[in-house]
N, CA, C, O and the ligand as a Tripos MOL2 file, in Angstrom:
@<TRIPOS>MOLECULE
protein
  225   223    57     0     0
PROTEIN
NO_CHARGES

@<TRIPOS>ATOM
      1 N         -14.6080   62.4530   80.2080 N.3       1 MET1
      2 CA        -15.6080   61.5550   79.6370 C.3       1 MET1
      3 C         -15.5880   61.6700   78.1170 C.2       1 MET1
      4 O         -15.6310   62.7660   77.5570 O.2       1 MET1
      5 N         -15.5230   60.5310   77.4770 N.am      2 PRO2
      6 CA        -15.4210   60.5460   76.0140 C.3       2 PRO2
      7 C         -16.7360   60.9430   75.3640 C.2       2 PRO2
      8 O         -17.8100   60.5310   75.8020 O.2       2 PRO2
      9 N         -16.6400   61.7220   74.3480 N.am      3 ASN3
     10 CA        -17.8300   62.1200   73.6080 C.3       3 ASN3
     11 C         -17.7780   61.5250   72.2180 C.2       3 ASN3
     12 O         -16.7740   61.6130   71.5120 O.2       3 ASN3
     13 N         -18.8660   60.9300   71.8560 N.am      4 LYS4
     14 CA        -18.8820   60.2490   70.5620 C.3       4 LYS4
     15 C         -19.5700   61.0930   69.5030 C.2       4 LYS4
     16 O         -20.5500   61.7920   69.7610 O.2       4 LYS4
     17 N         -19.0290   61.0000   68.3310 N.am      5 CYS5
     18 CA        -19.6390   61.6670   67.1920 C.3       5 CYS5
     19 C         -20.9670   60.9680   66.8800 C.2       5 CYS5
     20 O         -20.9960   59.7460   66.7350 O.2       5 CYS5
     21 N         -22.0610   61.7210   66.7750 N.am      6 PRO6
     22 CA        -23.3690   61.1130   66.5050 C.3       6 PRO6
     23 C         -23.4060   60.3940   65.1630 C.2       6 PRO6
     24 O         -24.2560   59.5310   64.9450 O.2       6 PRO6
     25 N         -22.5200   60.7330   64.2930 N.am      7 ASN7
     26 CA        -22.5520   60.1390   62.9610 C.3       7 ASN7
     27 C         -21.7160   58.8710   62.8580 C.2       7 ASN7
     28 O         -22.1990   57.8510   62.3660 O.2       7 ASN7
     29 N         -20.4820   58.9220   63.3110 N.am      8 CYS8
     30 CA        -19.5940   57.7860   63.0710 C.3       8 CYS8
     31 C         -19.1430   57.0940   64.3490 C.2       8 CYS8
     32 O         -18.4210   56.0990   64.2870 O.2       8 CYS8
     33 N         -19.5590   57.6050   65.5100 N.am      9 ASP9
     34 CA        -19.2220   56.9730   66.7850 C.3       9 ASP9
     35 C         -17.7500   57.0680   67.1500 C.2       9 ASP9
     36 O         -17.3060   56.4330   68.1060 O.2       9 ASP9
     37 N         -17.0130   57.8270   66.4230 N.am     10 ASN10
     38 CA        -15.6350   58.0620   66.8310 C.3      10 ASN10
     39 C         -15.6160   59.0980   67.9390 C.2      10 ASN10
     40 O         -16.5910   59.8190   68.1480 O.2      10 ASN10
     41 N         -14.5230   59.1650   68.6310 N.am     11 ASP11
     42 CA        -14.4120   60.1830   69.6640 C.3      11 ASP11
     43 C         -14.4800   61.5650   69.0300 C.2      11 ASP11
     44 O         -13.8190   61.8400   68.0290 O.2      11 ASP11
     45 N         -15.2760   62.4100   69.6220 N.am     12 ALA12
     46 CA        -15.4180   63.7550   69.0830 C.3      12 ALA12
     47 C         -15.0300   64.7760   70.1340 C.2      12 ALA12
     48 O         -15.3420   64.6250   71.3150 O.2      12 ALA12
     49 N         -14.3620   65.7920   69.6960 N.am     13 ASP13
     50 CA        -13.9670   66.8790   70.5870 C.3      13 ASP13
     51 C         -15.1020   67.8910   70.6470 C.2      13 ASP13
     52 O         -15.4210   68.5340   69.6470 O.2      13 ASP13
     53 N         -15.7090   68.0300   71.8200 N.am     14 ILE14
     54 CA        -16.8380   68.9640   71.9040 C.3      14 ILE14
     55 C         -16.4380   70.2750   72.5600 C.2      14 ILE14
     56 O         -17.2800   71.0540   73.0050 O.2      14 ILE14
     57 N         -15.1430   70.4940   72.6080 N.am     15 SER15
     58 CA        -14.7060   71.7780   73.1460 C.3      15 SER15
     59 C         -14.9590   72.8840   72.1230 C.2      15 SER15
     60 O         -15.2770   72.6190   70.9630 O.2      15 SER15
     61 N         -14.8130   74.1080   72.5710 N.am     16 LYS16
     62 CA        -15.1220   75.2350   71.6890 C.3      16 LYS16
     63 C         -14.1980   75.3060   70.4840 C.2      16 LYS16
     64 O         -14.5040   75.9720   69.4960 O.2      16 LYS16
     65 N         -13.0890   74.6290   70.5700 N.am     17 THR17
     66 CA        -12.1560   74.6800   69.4480 C.3      17 THR17
     67 C         -12.6470   73.8440   68.2740 C.2      17 THR17
     68 O         -12.1860   74.0050   67.1430 O.2      17 THR17
     69 N         -13.5760   72.9620   68.5550 N.am     18 ASN18
     70 CA        -14.1170   72.1350   67.4770 C.3      18 ASN18
     71 C         -15.4030   72.7610   66.9510 C.2      18 ASN18
     72 O         -16.4590   72.6650   67.5780 O.2      18 ASN18
     73 N         -15.3000   73.3900   65.8160 N.am     19 LYS19
     74 CA        -16.4800   74.0800   65.3020 C.3      19 LYS19
     75 C         -17.4800   73.1270   64.6730 C.2      19 LYS19
     76 O         -18.5580   73.5390   64.2460 O.2      19 LYS19
     77 N         -17.1230   71.8590   64.6170 N.am     20 PHE20
     78 CA        -18.0480   70.8770   64.0480 C.3      20 PHE20
     79 C         -18.7700   70.0810   65.1260 C.2      20 PHE20
     80 O         -19.5520   69.1780   64.8290 O.2      20 PHE20
     81 N         -18.4980   70.4280   66.3890 N.am     21 ARG21
     82 CA        -19.1420   69.6790   67.4610 C.3      21 ARG21
     83 C         -20.6480   69.7060   67.3250 C.2      21 ARG21
     84 O         -21.1700   70.7120   66.8440 O.2      21 ARG21
     85 N         -21.3700   68.7030   67.7030 N.am     22 PRO22
     86 CA        -20.8420   67.5330   68.4220 C.3      22 PRO22
     87 C         -20.2320   66.4770   67.4990 C.2      22 PRO22
     88 O         -19.9670   65.3550   67.9320 O.2      22 PRO22
     89 N         -20.0120   66.8200   66.2630 N.am     23 PHE23
     90 CA        -19.4300   65.8530   65.3410 C.3      23 PHE23
     91 C         -17.9210   65.9200   65.3960 C.2      23 PHE23
     92 O         -17.3460   66.8930   65.8840 O.2      23 PHE23
     93 N         -17.2830   64.8740   64.8900 N.am     24 CYS24
     94 CA        -15.8340   64.8130   64.9700 C.3      24 CYS24
     95 C         -15.1780   65.6110   63.8590 C.2      24 CYS24
     96 O         -14.0250   66.0240   63.9790 O.2      24 CYS24
     97 N         -15.9080   65.8260   62.7870 N.am     25 SER25
     98 CA        -15.3010   66.5060   61.6530 C.3      25 SER25
     99 C         -16.3670   67.1810   60.7990 C.2      25 SER25
    100 O         -17.5670   66.9770   60.9810 O.2      25 SER25
    101 N         -15.8960   67.9760   59.8810 N.am     26 GLU26
    102 CA        -16.8250   68.6590   58.9840 C.3      26 GLU26
    103 C         -17.5980   67.6450   58.1600 C.2      26 GLU26
    104 O         -18.7840   67.8230   57.8810 O.2      26 GLU26
    105 N         -16.9100   66.5820   57.7750 N.am     27 LYS27
    106 CA        -17.5430   65.5580   56.9530 C.3      27 LYS27
    107 C         -18.7500   64.9680   57.6470 C.2      27 LYS27
    108 O         -19.8180   64.8360   57.0500 O.2      27 LYS27
    109 N         -18.5820   64.6140   58.9040 N.am     28 CYS28
    110 CA        -19.6890   64.0110   59.6470 C.3      28 CYS28
    111 C         -20.8200   65.0140   59.8400 C.2      28 CYS28
    112 O         -21.9960   64.6520   59.8000 O.2      28 CYS28
    113 N         -20.4660   66.2360   60.0420 N.am     29 LYS29
    114 CA        -21.5000   67.2570   60.2230 C.3      29 LYS29
    115 C         -22.3240   67.3980   58.9490 C.2      29 LYS29
    116 O         -23.5510   67.4880   58.9980 O.2      29 LYS29
    117 N         -21.6450   67.4160   57.8210 N.am     30 LEU30
    118 CA        -22.3450   67.5640   56.5500 C.3      30 LEU30
    119 C         -23.1830   66.3310   56.2380 C.2      30 LEU30
    120 O         -24.2950   66.4450   55.7220 O.2      30 LEU30
    121 N         -22.6610   65.1770   56.5450 N.am     31 ILE31
    122 CA        -23.4040   63.9400   56.2980 C.3      31 ILE31
    123 C         -24.6700   63.9220   57.1280 C.2      31 ILE31
    124 O         -25.7430   63.5620   56.6440 O.2      31 ILE31
    125 N         -24.5320   64.3130   58.3820 N.am     32 ASP32
    126 CA        -25.7060   64.3040   59.2450 C.3      32 ASP32
    127 C         -26.7370   65.3170   58.7640 C.2      32 ASP32
    128 O         -27.9380   65.0450   58.7730 O.2      32 ASP32
    129 N         -26.2720   66.4610   58.3520 N.am     33 PHE33
    130 CA        -27.1920   67.4730   57.8560 C.3      33 PHE33
    131 C         -27.8740   66.9840   56.5830 C.2      33 PHE33
    132 O         -29.0550   67.2460   56.3590 O.2      33 PHE33
    133 N         -27.1180   66.2740   55.7590 N.am     34 GLY34
    134 CA        -27.6850   65.7390   54.5310 C.3      34 GLY34
    135 C         -28.7810   64.7330   54.8350 C.2      34 GLY34
    136 O         -29.8210   64.7230   54.1750 O.2      34 GLY34
    137 N         -28.5550   63.8910   55.8280 N.am     35 ALA35
    138 CA        -29.5480   62.8920   56.2110 C.3      35 ALA35
    139 C         -30.7980   63.5820   56.7360 C.2      35 ALA35
    140 O         -31.9210   63.1690   56.4480 O.2      35 ALA35
    141 N         -30.5880   64.6110   57.4900 N.am     36 TRP36
    142 CA        -31.7180   65.3630   58.0400 C.3      36 TRP36
    143 C         -32.5180   65.9930   56.9120 C.2      36 TRP36
    144 O         -33.7480   65.9410   56.9100 O.2      36 TRP36
    145 N         -31.8270   66.5810   55.9670 N.am     37 ALA37
    146 CA        -32.4920   67.2330   54.8440 C.3      37 ALA37
    147 C         -33.2390   66.2060   54.0080 C.2      37 ALA37
    148 O         -34.3340   66.4800   53.5190 O.2      37 ALA37
    149 N         -32.6600   65.0420   53.8450 N.am     38 THR38
    150 CA        -33.3060   63.9870   53.0740 C.3      38 THR38
    151 C         -34.5960   63.5520   53.7550 C.2      38 THR38
    152 O         -35.6230   63.3540   53.1060 O.2      38 THR38
    153 N         -34.5240   63.4080   55.0640 N.am     39 GLU39
    154 CA        -35.7200   63.0360   55.8140 C.3      39 GLU39
    155 C         -36.8140   64.0760   55.6210 C.2      39 GLU39
    156 O         -37.9930   63.7500   55.4820 O.2      39 GLU39
    157 N         -36.4020   65.3010   55.6180 N.am     40 LYS40
    158 CA        -37.3670   66.3820   55.5130 C.3      40 LYS40
    159 C         -38.1150   66.3450   54.1800 C.2      40 LYS40
    160 O         -39.2750   66.7470   54.0890 O.2      40 LYS40
    161 N         -37.4360   65.8600   53.1650 N.am     41 PHE41
    162 CA        -38.0630   65.8180   51.8480 C.3      41 PHE41
    163 C         -38.9000   64.5650   51.6470 C.2      41 PHE41
    164 O         -39.5980   64.4360   50.6420 O.2      41 PHE41
    165 N         -38.8330   63.6400   52.6040 N.am     42 LYS42
    166 CA        -39.6400   62.4390   52.4960 C.3      42 LYS42
    167 C         -41.0220   62.6630   53.0950 C.2      42 LYS42
    168 O         -41.4600   61.9010   53.9570 O.2      42 LYS42
    169 N         -41.6840   63.6720   52.6530 N.am     43 ILE43
    170 CA        -43.0110   63.9740   53.1710 C.3      43 ILE43
    171 C         -44.0580   63.1920   52.3780 C.2      43 ILE43
    172 O         -44.0520   63.2240   51.1480 O.2      43 ILE43
    173 N         -44.9510   62.4940   53.0690 N.am     44 PRO44
    174 CA        -45.9920   61.7400   52.3660 C.3      44 PRO44
    175 C         -46.8060   62.6590   51.4580 C.2      44 PRO44
    176 O         -47.2240   63.7430   51.8640 O.2      44 PRO44
    177 N         -47.0180   62.2190   50.2550 N.am     45 GLY45
    178 CA        -47.7940   63.0240   49.3290 C.3      45 GLY45
    179 C         -46.9080   63.8980   48.4550 C.2      45 GLY45
    180 O         -47.3610   64.4630   47.4600 O.2      45 GLY45
    181 N         -45.6410   64.0030   48.8390 N.am     46 ASN46
    182 CA        -44.7260   64.8080   48.0500 C.3      46 ASN46
    183 C         -44.0250   63.9250   47.0280 C.2      46 ASN46
    184 O         -42.8720   63.5400   47.2200 O.2      46 ASN46
    185 N         -44.7080   63.6120   45.9620 N.am     47 HIS47
    186 CA        -44.1500   62.7280   44.9570 C.3      47 HIS47
    187 C         -43.3920   63.5140   43.8990 C.2      47 HIS47
    188 O         -43.8590   64.5310   43.3850 O.2      47 HIS47
    189 N         -42.2430   63.0210   43.6050 N.am     48 ASN48
    190 CA        -41.4430   63.6870   42.5790 C.3      48 ASN48
    191 C         -41.2560   62.7820   41.3670 C.2      48 ASN48
    192 O         -40.1760   62.7320   40.7790 O.2      48 ASN48
    193 N         -42.2940   62.0830   41.0080 N.am     49 GLY49
    194 CA        -42.1990   61.1940   39.8690 C.3      49 GLY49
    195 C         -41.3660   59.9750   40.1540 C.2      49 GLY49
    196 O         -40.7720   59.3990   39.2420 O.2      49 GLY49
    197 N         -41.3140   59.5690   41.4140 N.am     50 SER50
    198 CA        -40.5100   58.4100   41.7680 C.3      50 SER50
    199 C         -41.2240   57.1110   41.3980 C.2      50 SER50
    200 O         -42.3940   56.9260   41.7320 O.2      50 SER50
    201 N         -40.5260   56.2200   40.7140 N.am     51 GLU51
    202 CA        -41.1030   54.9330   40.3460 C.3      51 GLU51
    203 C         -41.2970   54.0710   41.5840 C.2      51 GLU51
    204 O         -42.0940   53.1320   41.6010 O.2      51 GLU51
    205 N         -40.5540   54.4140   42.6010 N.am     52 TYR52
    206 CA        -40.6090   53.6470   43.8340 C.3      52 TYR52
    207 C         -42.0370   53.5510   44.3790 C.2      52 TYR52
    208 O         -42.4970   52.4810   44.7780 O.2      52 TYR52
    209 N         -42.7030   54.6620   44.3850 N.am     53 ASP53
    210 CA        -44.0510   54.6780   44.9490 C.3      53 ASP53
    211 C         -45.0180   53.8290   44.1450 C.2      53 ASP53
    212 O         -45.9750   53.2890   44.6990 O.2      53 ASP53
    213 N         -44.7830   53.7040   42.8630 N.am     54 GLU54
    214 CA        -45.6730   52.9310   42.0090 C.3      54 GLU54
    215 C         -45.6810   51.4570   42.4130 C.2      54 GLU54
    216 O         -46.6870   50.7670   42.2490 O.2      54 GLU54
    217 N         -44.5750   50.9910   42.9310 N.am     55 ASN55
    218 CA        -44.4590   49.5750   43.2660 C.3      55 ASN55
    219 C         -44.9000   49.2320   44.6730 C.2      55 ASN55
    220 O         -44.8760   48.0640   45.0600 O.2      55 ASN55
    221 N         -45.2890   50.1930   45.4180 N.am     56 LEU56
    222 CA        -45.6650   49.9200   46.7990 C.3      56 LEU56
    223 C         -47.1010   49.4280   46.9020 C.2      56 LEU56
    224 O         -47.5810   49.1500   48.0010 O.2      56 LEU56
    225 ZN        -17.7140   61.5140   63.0000 Zn       57 ZN57
@<TRIPOS>BOND
     1     1     2 1
     2     2     3 1
     3     3     4 2
     4     3     5 am
     5     5     6 1
     6     6     7 1
     7     7     8 2
     8     7     9 am
     9     9    10 1
    10    10    11 1
    11    11    12 2
    12    11    13 am
    13    13    14 1
    14    14    15 1
    15    15    16 2
    16    15    17 am
    17    17    18 1
    18    18    19 1
    19    19    20 2
    20    19    21 am
    21    21    22 1
    22    22    23 1
    23    23    24 2
    24    23    25 am
    25    25    26 1
    26    26    27 1
    27    27    28 2
    28    27    29 am
    29    29    30 1
    30    30    31 1
    31    31    32 2
    32    31    33 am
    33    33    34 1
    34    34    35 1
    35    35    36 2
    36    35    37 am
    37    37    38 1
    38    38    39 1
    39    39    40 2
    40    39    41 am
    41    41    42 1
    42    42    43 1
    43    43    44 2
    44    43    45 am
    45    45    46 1
    46    46    47 1
    47    47    48 2
    48    47    49 am
    49    49    50 1
    50    50    51 1
    51    51    52 2
    52    51    53 am
    53    53    54 1
    54    54    55 1
    55    55    56 2
    56    55    57 am
    57    57    58 1
    58    58    59 1
    59    59    60 2
    60    59    61 am
    61    61    62 1
    62    62    63 1
    63    63    64 2
    64    63    65 am
    65    65    66 1
    66    66    67 1
    67    67    68 2
    68    67    69 am
    69    69    70 1
    70    70    71 1
    71    71    72 2
    72    71    73 am
    73    73    74 1
    74    74    75 1
    75    75    76 2
    76    75    77 am
    77    77    78 1
    78    78    79 1
    79    79    80 2
    80    79    81 am
    81    81    82 1
    82    82    83 1
    83    83    84 2
    84    83    85 am
    85    85    86 1
    86    86    87 1
    87    87    88 2
    88    87    89 am
    89    89    90 1
    90    90    91 1
    91    91    92 2
    92    91    93 am
    93    93    94 1
    94    94    95 1
    95    95    96 2
    96    95    97 am
    97    97    98 1
    98    98    99 1
    99    99   100 2
   100    99   101 am
   101   101   102 1
   102   102   103 1
   103   103   104 2
   104   103   105 am
   105   105   106 1
   106   106   107 1
   107   107   108 2
   108   107   109 am
   109   109   110 1
   110   110   111 1
   111   111   112 2
   112   111   113 am
   113   113   114 1
   114   114   115 1
   115   115   116 2
   116   115   117 am
   117   117   118 1
   118   118   119 1
   119   119   120 2
   120   119   121 am
   121   121   122 1
   122   122   123 1
   123   123   124 2
   124   123   125 am
   125   125   126 1
   126   126   127 1
   127   127   128 2
   128   127   129 am
   129   129   130 1
   130   130   131 1
   131   131   132 2
   132   131   133 am
   133   133   134 1
   134   134   135 1
   135   135   136 2
   136   135   137 am
   137   137   138 1
   138   138   139 1
   139   139   140 2
   140   139   141 am
   141   141   142 1
   142   142   143 1
   143   143   144 2
   144   143   145 am
   145   145   146 1
   146   146   147 1
   147   147   148 2
   148   147   149 am
   149   149   150 1
   150   150   151 1
   151   151   152 2
   152   151   153 am
   153   153   154 1
   154   154   155 1
   155   155   156 2
   156   155   157 am
   157   157   158 1
   158   158   159 1
   159   159   160 2
   160   159   161 am
   161   161   162 1
   162   162   163 1
   163   163   164 2
   164   163   165 am
   165   165   166 1
   166   166   167 1
   167   167   168 2
   168   167   169 am
   169   169   170 1
   170   170   171 1
   171   171   172 2
   172   171   173 am
   173   173   174 1
   174   174   175 1
   175   175   176 2
   176   175   177 am
   177   177   178 1
   178   178   179 1
   179   179   180 2
   180   179   181 am
   181   181   182 1
   182   182   183 1
   183   183   184 2
   184   183   185 am
   185   185   186 1
   186   186   187 1
   187   187   188 2
   188   187   189 am
   189   189   190 1
   190   190   191 1
   191   191   192 2
   192   191   193 am
   193   193   194 1
   194   194   195 1
   195   195   196 2
   196   195   197 am
   197   197   198 1
   198   198   199 1
   199   199   200 2
   200   199   201 am
   201   201   202 1
   202   202   203 1
   203   203   204 2
   204   203   205 am
   205   205   206 1
   206   206   207 1
   207   207   208 2
   208   207   209 am
   209   209   210 1
   210   210   211 1
   211   211   212 2
   212   211   213 am
   213   213   214 1
   214   214   215 1
   215   215   216 2
   216   215   217 am
   217   217   218 1
   218   218   219 1
   219   219   220 2
   220   219   221 am
   221   221   222 1
   222   222   223 1
   223   223   224 2
@<TRIPOS>SUBSTRUCTURE
     1 MET1         2 RESIDUE 1 A MET
     2 PRO2         6 RESIDUE 1 A PRO
     3 ASN3        10 RESIDUE 1 A ASN
     4 LYS4        14 RESIDUE 1 A LYS
     5 CYS5        18 RESIDUE 1 A CYS
     6 PRO6        22 RESIDUE 1 A PRO
     7 ASN7        26 RESIDUE 1 A ASN
     8 CYS8        30 RESIDUE 1 A CYS
     9 ASP9        34 RESIDUE 1 A ASP
    10 ASN10       38 RESIDUE 1 A ASN
    11 ASP11       42 RESIDUE 1 A ASP
    12 ALA12       46 RESIDUE 1 A ALA
    13 ASP13       50 RESIDUE 1 A ASP
    14 ILE14       54 RESIDUE 1 A ILE
    15 SER15       58 RESIDUE 1 A SER
    16 LYS16       62 RESIDUE 1 A LYS
    17 THR17       66 RESIDUE 1 A THR
    18 ASN18       70 RESIDUE 1 A ASN
    19 LYS19       74 RESIDUE 1 A LYS
    20 PHE20       78 RESIDUE 1 A PHE
    21 ARG21       82 RESIDUE 1 A ARG
    22 PRO22       86 RESIDUE 1 A PRO
    23 PHE23       90 RESIDUE 1 A PHE
    24 CYS24       94 RESIDUE 1 A CYS
    25 SER25       98 RESIDUE 1 A SER
    26 GLU26      102 RESIDUE 1 A GLU
    27 LYS27      106 RESIDUE 1 A LYS
    28 CYS28      110 RESIDUE 1 A CYS
    29 LYS29      114 RESIDUE 1 A LYS
    30 LEU30      118 RESIDUE 1 A LEU
    31 ILE31      122 RESIDUE 1 A ILE
    32 ASP32      126 RESIDUE 1 A ASP
    33 PHE33      130 RESIDUE 1 A PHE
    34 GLY34      134 RESIDUE 1 A GLY
    35 ALA35      138 RESIDUE 1 A ALA
    36 TRP36      142 RESIDUE 1 A TRP
    37 ALA37      146 RESIDUE 1 A ALA
    38 THR38      150 RESIDUE 1 A THR
    39 GLU39      154 RESIDUE 1 A GLU
    40 LYS40      158 RESIDUE 1 A LYS
    41 PHE41      162 RESIDUE 1 A PHE
    42 LYS42      166 RESIDUE 1 A LYS
    43 ILE43      170 RESIDUE 1 A ILE
    44 PRO44      174 RESIDUE 1 A PRO
    45 GLY45      178 RESIDUE 1 A GLY
    46 ASN46      182 RESIDUE 1 A ASN
    47 HIS47      186 RESIDUE 1 A HIS
    48 ASN48      190 RESIDUE 1 A ASN
    49 GLY49      194 RESIDUE 1 A GLY
    50 SER50      198 RESIDUE 1 A SER
    51 GLU51      202 RESIDUE 1 A GLU
    52 TYR52      206 RESIDUE 1 A TYR
    53 ASP53      210 RESIDUE 1 A ASP
    54 GLU54      214 RESIDUE 1 A GLU
    55 ASN55      218 RESIDUE 1 A ASN
    56 LEU56      222 RESIDUE 1 A LEU
    57 ZN57       225 GROUP 0 **** ****
């Protein structure tokens, strides 16, 4: 059964030999982690001087 990389939807090897599983590559793993970290910093009330919030 084919396993898809959660990041890019390419086939991913989820065997033990793939240390980036369930991602297909280190790149996808890092990208996904980056997205997760970004989400974590989007906490309401946590303003970092962003002009974005001023326009909302
Ligand atoms: Zn991928």
